[in-house]
C-alpha positions in Angstrom: 110.6 77.1 99.0 113.4 75.9 96.1 110.3 76.2 93.6 109.4 79.1 95.1 112.9 80.7 95.0 113.0 80.3 91.4 110.1 81.7 90.3 109.8 84.7 92.5 113.9 84.6 90.8 112.4 84.0 87.6 109.9 86.5 88.1 112.1 89.0 89.8 114.8 89.4 87.8 113.3 90.5 84.3 114.7 94.6 84.1 114.6 96.5 81.2 116.2 93.2 78.5 118.0 93.9 75.1 117.8 90.5 74.1 121.0 89.2 72.7 119.7 85.7 73.2 121.9 82.6 71.4 119.0 80.9 69.0 117.6 77.5 71.3 119.6 74.1 70.6 118.7 71.2 71.2 122.1 68.7 72.1 121.2 65.0 70.1 120.4 63.8 73.7 117.1 65.2 73.4 117.9 68.1 75.4 117.7 71.4 75.2 115.3 74.9 74.9 111.5 74.3 74.8 109.8 76.5 72.0 109.6 80.0 73.2 112.5 79.5 74.8 116.2 81.3 74.1 119.2 79.0 74.8 121.6 82.4 77.0 124.6 82.6 78.8 123.8 82.7 83.1 125.5 85.6 82.9 122.6 87.2 81.1 120.2 85.7 83.3 121.7 87.4 86.1 122.1 91.0 84.7 118.0 90.6 84.3 117.9 89.8 88.0 116.6 91.4 91.1 119.9 91.9 93.3 119.4 88.4 95.9 118.7 85.6 93.4 121.9 84.9 91.7 122.7 82.1 94.0 119.2 80.7 93.4 119.6 81.1 88.9 123.4 80.2 89.6 122.2 76.4 91.1 119.8 76.0 88.0 123.0 75.2 86.2 122.7 71.6 86.8 125.2 70.8 83.8 127.4 73.9 84.8 128.0 74.5 80.6 127.3 78.2 81.8 123.7 77.5 79.8 120.1 78.5 80.5 117.0 78.8 78.7 115.4 81.9 79.1 111.5 82.9 78.2 110.5 86.3 78.8 106.6 86.9 79.8 104.9 89.4 78.5 104.0 92.8 80.3 100.3 90.9 80.7 101.8 88.5 83.5 101.6 91.2 86.2 104.1 90.1 88.6 106.9 91.8 88.5 108.5 93.5 85.4 110.3 92.2 83.8 109.2 88.5 84.4 111.0 86.0 82.8 111.3 81.8 82.7 114.4 80.2 83.2 115.5 76.8 83.8 118.5 74.7 82.5 119.7 73.5 78.9 119.6 69.7 80.8 115.6 69.6 81.0 114.0 67.0 78.4 112.5 68.4 76.0 
């Protein structure tokens, strides 16, 4: 259920996105954002999310650094408008 909530939250969360993201960065431990993802604040992801998914998005920030990896999917993905993916920047890359 948690994965579905995250996926739906990620997909629902894309409203109109004026991306002002920080460049993706990896920390020396080999963690960070994969190619194609931007390092953004949790607040930025929340600003794109449909109401009701706030706690799922905040829970993804495992290391409490207020940063998540974020990727806007093409509009051809017919799930939600806009559709995006996100994950914590502590996932190994």
